[in-house]
N, C-alpha and C positions, 0 to 999 in steps of 0.2 A: 670905155670898158666894154668887154663883150663876154657872153656866156660861151664857155668852151665845151666841146663834147667830152663826156666822162667815159673812160675806157672801162669795159666790164670783162669779167672772166668769160671765156678762157684765154683772152688775149695774153700772149707771153710777155708783153711789155710790163705787165704788173709784177713780174718776177725779177725784173732788172734791179740791180743795186744802183741807187742814185749817186751821182757824183757831187762833190762839194761845189759850192758857189765860190768863185774866185774873188769877185768884188760886187758890191751892191751898186748897180747902175740903173739907168732908166728902163732897160729891158727887164731886169729883176723886179723892179717896182711895178711895172705894167703887168708882169706875170702874176704877182701877188694880188693886184687889183682885179684882174680877170678871174683868178681863182676864187676870190671872195664873192664876186658876183655869181659865179657858177655854183658855189657852195650854197649861197642864200637861195638861189632859184631852185635848187634840187629838191627839197631843202635838206641840208645836212648841218652837222656841227663841226666838221673838219674835212680837210681835203689836202692830199699830198700832190706835189707837182707831177709825179709819175702817173697819177690817175687821169691827168689830162695830156699824157704823152710826153712830158718834159722830165727827163731823168736827172733832175737836180734836187739837192737836199733843201727843199723849200716846203713849208707847211703853213696852212692857215687854219685857224680854229676860232669858233665863237660859240660858247656854251650859254650865252644869255638866253633868258626866256623870251617868248614871243612878245609879251607886254613890257619888256625891259628895253632900255636903250641898247643898241648893238655895241659890243665891246670886242672887236676883232683882235686877234693875236696873230702876228706874222713872225714866223720863225725861220731863220736862215741858218743852215748848218747846225741844227739842234743836236745835242747829245745829252744823254742821261748821265748825271754825275752822282746821283744818289737815289736809292729806293727805300721806301718805308718797310718796316718789318711786317706790319699787318697787311692782310690782303682783303679784297672785297670781290664779290661775284657781281657781274653786271652783264645784262643782255645787250650785246653790241650788234649794230647794223653797219652796213658799208655801202657807200654809193656805187662801188664797183661790183657789188654782189646784191642787186636789188631784191627786195622781199625775202631776204635770208637774215635770220637773227641767230646769234650764237652766244651762249652763256660762257663767259670767260672770267677766270680768276686772275686778277692782277694786283700788284702792290697798290695799297690805298693812297700812298703818297709818293710823289716823284719830284726830284729836283733836276732841272735841266740848265744847260748853258747854251746860249744861242746868240746870233747876231740879229739886231732889230733892223727896221726899215731905214734907220739913219746910219747903219753900218757900225753901231756900237755893240760891244760885247755885253750881254746881260745874263743874269741868273734868275731863275724863277722856281719857287717851290709851289706845288699844287696838290690838292687832294680832291676827292669826290669825282664828279663827272669830268672836270678839267684834267685831272691826273689820268683818267681812263682814256680820254680823247687824245691826249699827248702821246701816251704809249701806243695807242692804236695807229696814229698817223706816223710815228717814228718807225713802227713795224713796216709800213709801206715803203719807207726809204730803203729798207733792207730786203725788199722783195717778199715780205711775209704778209699773209692775209688771215682774216679771222677764221677761215675754214681750215687753216693749218692747226688750229686748236682742237679740231674734231678727229674722230677715228678715221682711218684711211677709207673705210667703207662709206661713211657718211660724206666725206669730202668728195670721193669719186662720184657718188650719186648726184651731188649738187653740180659738179663740173659737167657730168653727162647731160643733165637737164639744160644747162646753159648752152652746151654745144648743139643739142637738138633744136633749141629755140632759135639759135643763130642760123641753122640750116633751113629752117622753115620760114 
């Protein structure tokens, strides 16, 4: 396993829509293992393949606490099949937008369908932080970032800051 470089804004790759995975093979499993190692090293609670430059519909998530045993979740071709009626406000961060936090209101519960590491179709209902992390990472698969929830002015200011830092 290896730690992969995480792409940050304003890289246009982050705006690409990820393509479905055709089959779960050794390359897909290796990608997920590398993504998990990268996510844990960052540290973060979720990572989409596009964030490491791979435009495939693959996501890894682990919302376990530091003192708990790791419980990674690997999602291939995840799709939302249900959203709860209640919403919750949560301050989200993103490994592709370091040091930026955005308060986002999302459905409190989510149900997804996905393919697991063994190639089996699964369904999962989640709430709390896991539901937020799932929605956040699935946004990445469609080229959406947390700054898209901000006003155009705030979003542009953040992007300018990152462009300036990249030039320096």
